N, C-alpha and C positions, 0 to 999 in steps of 0.2 A: 741543592747540589743533586745530581742522577744519581741512581743507584745502576744503571744499566739496564734499566727495565723498561718496558713500554709503558706510555703513559695513557691516562683515559682522559674523560672529559675534566674541565675545571670547575669546581664549585664557588659561588659566592656567599658569604655570609658577613653582614655588617661590614660591608666594605673590604673584606679580606677574600684573596682569592685563595682557594686550597685545591691542587692538582693531585687526582688519584694515582699512586703509582703501584703500577700491577704488581711489580717484582717485590715491593717492600711489602704489600698486602699479603702475597703468596707466603713469603718467608715467615712473617709473623703468625700466619695460620697454620703453618706446618710445625713452627714452634709450641703453638697452644695445644697442637693434637698430641705432640708427644708426651705430654704432662700425664696423659692418661695411661701410658705404658705401665704395666705391671712389672716389666723384668727391669728393674733398677740399674743394675750392671750395664745392661745395654744402653740405657738412657745416659747413663753416667759417662759411658764413652762414647757416646754419639752415634751407635752403630744399631740403634733399634731399628725395626721395619718402618716406622714412620718417619725415621730423619736419616737412615743411611741412604747414600747417594742422592739426597734431595738438597737440604740446605746445608751449606758447608760455613765454617767460620764461627760456629757456636762452641763455647767452652763453659760445659757445665760447672759452675763453682761449687754448688750445695744443694742437696735432696733433703729433703725433711719429710719425714712421713709420720701422721698422727694418726694411728690406728684408732683409739676412741673417737675421735670425731671426724674419722673418715675424709681426711685432708691430706695432699700431696703438694708440696711447695717445691719449685725448681728457681734455684737463682741461676742466672745467665751473664755471659758477656758475649757480645757478637762484634767481632773485630772489624768486618769491613763495613758495617754498618755505625761502629762506634756506639752500641746499643748496650747498656745495662738494665737489668729488669726482673721480674721475679713472674712467674706464672703459678696460680693455685688450681687446683681442681679440687671441688667439693665431692 
């Protein structure tokens, strides 16, 4: 299924073809960069400088910050990709 983005070259591996989807890749990179924000309120409301006016349709379900181990985890749901996941920053 297309996510409305431009497509790149196809890659073959073990007789399976994978097509690079630029829009999907950009969306995931934008989300992954947002987890490094220190303004947790802006991150939770998806208005931070790394996500505002960029990737739409994400809902942050939970942000976990472990100060002792210097770890931040975001649980998300992306409506238009039907994507559930988590991103961690060490």
